[in-house]
Structures are given as C-alpha cells and as structure tokens.
N, C-alpha and C positions, 0 to 999 in steps of 0.2 A: 455335862456332868463334872468335867474337870474344873470348870469355872465355879459352879456352886459348891465344890468341895472345899473351897477356901484356901487351897494350896496356891502360894504366889508363883504362878508360872504362866507362861504365854501358851495357853492351850489352843489358840488359834493356829500358831506355828505348828503344835502337835498334829492338828488336822491336815494342814497343808503338807507337812512332812510325810504323814501316812499315806495321803493320796499319791504323792510322788514315789514313795517306796514300793507300795503294792501295785501301783500302775506300771512302774519300771520293771518289777519283778515279772508281771504278766507279760509285758513286751519281750523281756529277756527269754522267758520260757518259749514264747512263740518262735523267737529268732533261733534259738540253739536247738529246738526240735524240728526245724524245717530243713528241707534239702536246698542247698544253694549251689547254682552251677559255678564252676571254676572258670573264671574268666580272666584273661591277660589284658588288661587295659592300660594303655601307655598314655599318660597325660604330660604335657609340657608345662613349664612354669606359667606361661601366659594363661592357660586355661584355669589354673589354680589361684591366680591373683585376685580376681574379683570375689570369689567365695571367701578367700582368706581375709580380705579387707572387711567384708561384711561381718564375719565371725569374730575377729579379734579387735576391730577398730570401731565400726559403726554401731553395732549392737551394744558393747560396753559404754560407748559415748552416750548413747540414749539412755542407758540405765543411769550413768553419772548425772546426766542433765535432769532427769525426772526424779531421781531419789535424793540428791543432795540439794534440795531446796532450801533456801536461806532461812525463811521464817520458821519452818519446822525444826531446823537444827538449832536455831537460837532459842526457841521455846524449850526444846528438850534439854539444852545445856543449862538454862535458867532454872529448870525444875530440879536438876541434879545439884547445881551449885549456884545459888543466887548471887554469890560474891565473885563469880568468874567473869572475865571478859567474854561473854557470849559471841559477840560479833567477831572479835579477833580469833577465838577458837573455831568458829564456824569457817572463816576464811582459810585457816590452816587445814582443816578436814577437807574442805572442797579442793583445794589445790594439791593436797597430798593424794587424794583419790585420783585426780586427773593425771598427775605426774606418774603414779603407779600404772594406770591405763596405758599411758603412751609408752612407758618403759617396757611393759609386758608385750605390747603390740610390736614394738621394735625387736624385742627378742625373738618372737615367733616369726617375723619377716625373715631375720637373719637365719633362724634354725631351718626353715622349710624352703626359703628361696635362694639364699646365698651361700649357706653352708655346703650344700651339695654342688658337685662340679658337673655332674651329668646333665645333658639336655632334658632327659626324661626324669620326671619327678617320682621318686620312689618313697612311699610312706610305709613304715613297718608298724607291727603291732605295738612295739615299745614306743614309737613316736606318737601314736594315738592315746596311749596310756598316759605319757608325759603331758600332752596337751590337755587331756581330760583333767588330771590333777592340778595343772597350772591354772586352768580356768576356774575349776571348783574353788582353789585357794584364793583366786582374785575376788570371786563373788563373796566368799566367806569374809575377806578382808573389808569389802564393801559394807556388809552387813554389820560389822562391828563398828565401823566408822559412823554409818547412819544412825544406829541406836546409841552412839556415844558410850558403848560398853567399856571403852578403854578408860572412862572416867569413873564408873561405878559398877558394882556387882549386881545391879537391879535387874539385869536381863541375863539370867543364868543360861538360857538356852544358846546364847551366843558362844559360850565356852565349850558347850557340847558339840557345836558345829566344828570348833577346832579339833576336837577329840575325833569327830567323824572322819574329817580329812585325813588325820594321821592313821587311823585304823584302815581306811580304804587304801592308803598309800602303801601300808604294809602287806595287806592281804591280796591286792589286785594282781601282783605278779606271781603269787605263790599257788594259786588255785586256778584250775581250768574247768569248764563245764563238761560233764560227761553224759549229757542227755542223749537219748536215741529216739529216732523216728518209730514209734511203736503203732501208730495209727490211732484211731478214735474209737474207744468202747462206748457206744451210745448209751447202753444201759447204766454203766458206771457214771458217766457224766451226768445223766439225768438224775440219779439218785443224789449225786453230790450237789447238784444245782438246787434241788429241792431242800436239802439238808442246809445249804448256805442261806437260802431264803428264809428258812425257819429261824436260824441264828440272827439274821438281820431283823426280822420282825420282832424277836425276843428283846434284842438290844434297843430297838426303836420304842418299844413298849416301855421298857425301864426308863429311857432317857426322857420321853415326853411326860412320864408320871413323877419324875424325880424333882421337878422344879416348875415354876411358873415362867412367864415371860422375862427375859433378861433385859436389863437396861441397855438400850442402844442396839438390840439385836437385829434391827432392820436397817441399820445405817449403811451396811455394805451391799445391800441388794436393792 
C-alpha cells in the first residue's frame, strides 16, 4: 500500500524495520517478564576470545564482502552522477568500510580483552550497551555507504537510521523496564488473540483490494 501511494520512500525497509521492531518488542517482553536465576559465572579471556572474534570480525567481514560488491556500487554511483568516477568512488567506499571494520574490531579487542587487568572477565550492563550502540552505528554506516546516501538525498530512510541511533543512545540509559511476572490470564489472552486476528484480516482485505500485482513483486521470493 505504501508503494502504490506514490510516496517516494523505501517501503520494503519499512516492512523489514517493522518486523524487527515488533519482533524485538515481543522478545523483550518475554525476557523482562520471566524469572531468571541469579548465577555467578566466571569466564576467562580465553573462553571469550572465539565468540568475540566471530561477533566483531568474522560476521562484519562477511557483511562487507557480500554487501560492497563492485558492480552494484558502480551502477548505483553512475545512476546518481553519470559524470562521477564510479570505479574510483567504489574503491574508496570499499576500503573505507573495510578500514572502519578493522578499527572497530581492534577497539573492542582492546576494550574487552586488554583494558581489564583481572584474569576473570567482567562485563557490565554499560559494557553491553556501549557494544550494542557501537555495532548498531557500524551497520548504519555500512548502509549509508552501500546505498551511496552520502552522495544524494534519494534514500531518505538512511538519515532516519542515524536519528534512530541517536534516539536509542539517549534513551537506553535513562529508562529501565518495570514489568512483573503476573502469570497468564487465558481468557484475556484468547480475547486479545481473536481481536488481533480480526485486525490482521481487515488490513489484509484492504491491502489485497487496494492494487493489482506490483511489477517485480515476485523477484525476492
């Protein structure tokens, strides 16, 4: 429906973002309303090394390798500016992304493995928050480079990603969840479930009757 509205916006990203947001909200609700045993687990640096390498180096490298494909970048740059040196800009974009990946990985290696002097690794809530914001910022930077949004304003959602990171960074340390484990009211959940199904059915009916088949709609499936 967003596509057929004629508004120049990436509504595929709206769908992806909505799935992530509401799915994450559901997982967060389940996490905060559950009872978790208090365990004192002591881990050494050696046990943390492999997971850290996978998280901060291997996964970002695969994202870089798969996303910063030369031909796609060249075509995007030529579309935005036919007079630009597309190959040269592509090379700069690829190496910039790789350099930022390596610098970010080096920082987290230092932060988690070398900054602390104790043999037992201690990770606090603030450490996890900083890591989350740092990695979210890294992938936001990736997205801006991949779409070449630094060259043109044609991808408005890219700048909303930056605003999103700023809002999260401001709010994440100021608010704490206050959910309580109240148990499950079967009757209330059943009524809510039926109500949600009715809303989804209504939205589906509106969506399928608002337009015909979209051009290229099956290319992703």
